[in-house]
C-alpha positions as CSV (number, residue, x, y, z in Angstrom):
1,M,34.2,-74.0,-49.4
2,S,35.6,-71.6,-51.3
3,V,37.6,-72.9,-55.1
4,K,40.3,-70.5,-54.7
5,P,41.8,-71.5,-51.5
6,T,40.6,-75.2,-52.5
7,V,42.8,-74.1,-55.9
8,I,45.7,-72.6,-54.0
9,A,46.3,-75.5,-52.3
10,F,45.8,-78.6,-55.1
11,L,48.8,-75.9,-56.8
12,K,51.5,-75.7,-54.0
13,N,50.5,-79.3,-53.2
14,T,51.6,-80.8,-56.5
15,T,54.3,-78.3,-56.9
16,Y,56.0,-79.7,-53.6
17,R,54.7,-84.2,-54.7
18,F,55.7,-82.7,-58.3
19,R,59.9,-81.5,-57.4
20,Q,59.3,-85.3,-55.0
21,V,58.5,-86.8,-57.9
22,L,61.3,-85.6,-60.2
23,R,63.5,-85.6,-57.5
24,D,63.0,-90.0,-57.4
25,L,62.7,-90.4,-61.5
26,K,66.4,-88.8,-61.4
27,G,67.4,-91.5,-59.2
28,A,68.9,-88.2,-56.5
29,S,70.9,-89.9,-54.2
30,V,72.9,-88.3,-51.0
31,I,76.4,-89.6,-50.7
32,S,78.2,-86.8,-48.8
33,G,77.7,-86.6,-45.1
34,K,76.4,-90.5,-45.2
35,A,78.4,-92.8,-43.4
36,E,78.4,-89.9,-40.4
37,L,74.3,-90.2,-40.2
38,I,74.2,-93.5,-40.6
39,D,76.9,-94.1,-37.5
40,L,74.8,-92.1,-35.0
41,M,72.0,-95.0,-35.2
42,S,72.4,-98.5,-33.1
43,Q,72.3,-101.5,-35.0
44,D,68.5,-101.8,-34.5
45,E,68.1,-98.7,-36.0
46,A,70.3,-99.3,-38.7
47,L,68.2,-102.5,-39.6
48,L,64.9,-100.1,-40.0
49,F,66.9,-97.7,-41.1
50,F,67.8,-100.2,-44.7
51,Q,63.9,-101.6,-44.4
52,Q,63.3,-98.8,-46.6
53,T,63.2,-98.0,-49.9
54,T,66.5,-95.9,-51.3
55,R,63.9,-93.1,-52.6
56,D,63.1,-93.0,-48.6
57,Q,66.5,-93.5,-47.1
58,N,67.7,-90.5,-49.7
59,H,65.0,-87.8,-48.2
60,A,65.6,-89.1,-45.1
61,I,69.1,-88.7,-45.3
62,R,68.5,-85.1,-47.1
63,T,65.8,-84.6,-43.7
64,A,69.0,-84.9,-41.6
65,L,71.3,-82.7,-43.3
66,H,68.5,-79.9,-44.0
67,A,67.4,-80.3,-39.9
68,K,71.5,-80.6,-39.0
69,Q,71.0,-76.7,-41.3
70,L,68.3,-75.2,-39.2
71,C,70.3,-75.5,-35.8
72,F,72.9,-73.9,-36.7
73,D,70.7,-71.0,-38.4
74,N,69.5,-70.9,-35.3
75,Q,72.7,-70.9,-33.2
76,V,72.1,-74.7,-31.7
77,D,74.2,-77.7,-31.6
78,P,72.6,-80.1,-33.9
79,P,71.6,-82.6,-30.8
80,E,72.1,-87.0,-31.5
81,F,68.1,-87.6,-30.4
82,F,66.6,-84.6,-32.6
83,I,69.3,-85.9,-36.1
84,L,68.0,-89.6,-35.4
85,A,64.4,-88.5,-35.9
86,A,64.8,-86.8,-38.7
87,L,66.5,-89.8,-40.3
88,L,63.6,-92.7,-39.1
89,H,60.9,-90.4,-39.5
90,D,59.5,-91.9,-42.4
91,I,60.3,-96.2,-41.2
92,G,56.4,-96.9,-40.3
93,K,56.3,-96.7,-44.3
94,G,57.9,-99.9,-45.1
95,D,58.6,-100.6,-48.5
96,V,56.6,-98.8,-50.3
97,K,55.8,-98.7,-54.3
98,L,56.4,-95.9,-56.4
99,I,52.3,-95.7,-57.9
100,H,50.9,-96.6,-54.9
101,R,52.8,-94.2,-53.4
102,V,51.3,-91.4,-55.9
103,L,47.9,-92.8,-56.0
104,F,47.8,-92.6,-52.1
105,V,49.1,-88.5,-52.1
106,I,46.1,-88.3,-55.0
107,C,43.8,-89.5,-53.2
108,N,44.7,-88.6,-49.8
109,F,44.3,-84.8,-51.1
110,L,40.5,-85.4,-53.0
111,S,39.3,-87.3,-50.0
112,P,41.4,-87.6,-46.6
113,V,37.9,-89.3,-45.7
114,L,38.5,-92.0,-48.2
115,S,41.2,-92.8,-47.9
116,R,40.7,-93.8,-44.5
117,K,38.4,-95.7,-44.6
118,I,39.9,-97.6,-48.3
119,A,42.9,-98.2,-45.4
120,S,43.7,-101.7,-43.8
121,N,45.6,-103.3,-42.1
122,E,45.1,-106.9,-42.8
123,G,46.6,-108.7,-45.5
124,N,48.9,-107.5,-47.9
125,N,47.8,-105.4,-50.5
126,W,47.1,-101.7,-51.8
127,R,45.3,-101.1,-49.3
128,A,47.3,-102.3,-46.3
129,T,50.2,-99.6,-48.4
130,Y,47.5,-97.3,-47.1
131,W,47.4,-98.1,-44.2
132,R,51.3,-98.1,-43.6
133,L,51.0,-94.8,-45.6
134,Q,48.5,-93.0,-43.3
135,Y,49.8,-94.3,-39.7
136,H,53.7,-94.3,-41.0
137,A,54.5,-92.4,-38.2
138,I,52.9,-94.5,-35.2
139,I,54.1,-97.1,-36.9
140,G,57.6,-96.1,-36.4
141,A,57.0,-94.7,-33.6
142,E,55.8,-98.4,-31.8
143,L,59.1,-100.5,-33.9
144,L,61.7,-97.6,-32.5
145,K,60.5,-98.0,-29.6
146,Q,60.6,-102.1,-29.7
147,V,64.1,-101.0,-30.2
148,N,64.5,-99.3,-27.0
149,S,64.8,-96.1,-29.4
150,D,65.6,-92.8,-27.5
151,P,62.5,-91.6,-26.3
152,R,62.6,-87.6,-27.8
153,V,62.8,-89.6,-31.2
154,V,60.1,-91.7,-30.1
155,D,58.2,-89.1,-29.4
156,L,59.1,-87.0,-32.6
157,V,59.1,-89.6,-35.1
158,K,55.4,-90.6,-33.7
159,R,54.1,-86.1,-34.1
160,H,55.8,-85.5,-37.3
161,H,53.0,-85.3,-38.8
162,C,50.5,-83.4,-36.0
163,T,50.1,-80.0,-35.8
164,V,52.9,-77.8,-34.0
165,S,52.7,-76.3,-30.8
166,E,54.7,-72.8,-30.9
167,N,57.1,-73.4,-27.9
168,D,58.3,-76.9,-29.8
169,N,61.3,-76.2,-32.0
170,W,62.1,-79.7,-32.2
171,H,59.1,-80.5,-34.0
172,K,58.6,-77.5,-36.2
173,W,62.0,-77.8,-37.5
174,L,61.4,-81.4,-38.4
175,I,58.4,-80.8,-40.1
176,L,60.6,-78.3,-41.7
177,A,63.7,-79.9,-42.9
178,D,60.8,-82.7,-43.9
179,Y,59.2,-80.6,-46.1
180,I,62.4,-79.1,-48.1
181,A,63.6,-82.3,-48.4
């Protein structure tokens, strides 16, 4: 393993995560368009949405706004299922303290294998938090399935951390919107 690509990956990831933390510390919130986006959700989906931290709610709204913009940039009307997937993509995380999130990101970057071994779905401690962070896409998809969300929303939420196939623009755009947000 070459040191140079590892250092470059570390610097890219650090820059991305540093930007996220700064935005969180500044308390950046999204006001414009929030009500319109929340109105797209069913009552059960909205309950899941509001169980997230304010930080994650704001991230979800930014993700949805970027998702809409990606559609407009590609001359496509943004379908409701796609915007809903952007709004609900992280609901499986639950309520995660910032320190746990930071430690998870560092551990996951240094050793994804160790991070998976640490994660445990038993109990209500920091290891359970790691479990939720590690598997939040699958957990979120299951929660959405339980409240009868559109199967396309469930599918996109479940796959939002998976490798994208070239011909799946919704998946590709969701991942990009999530990254930008």
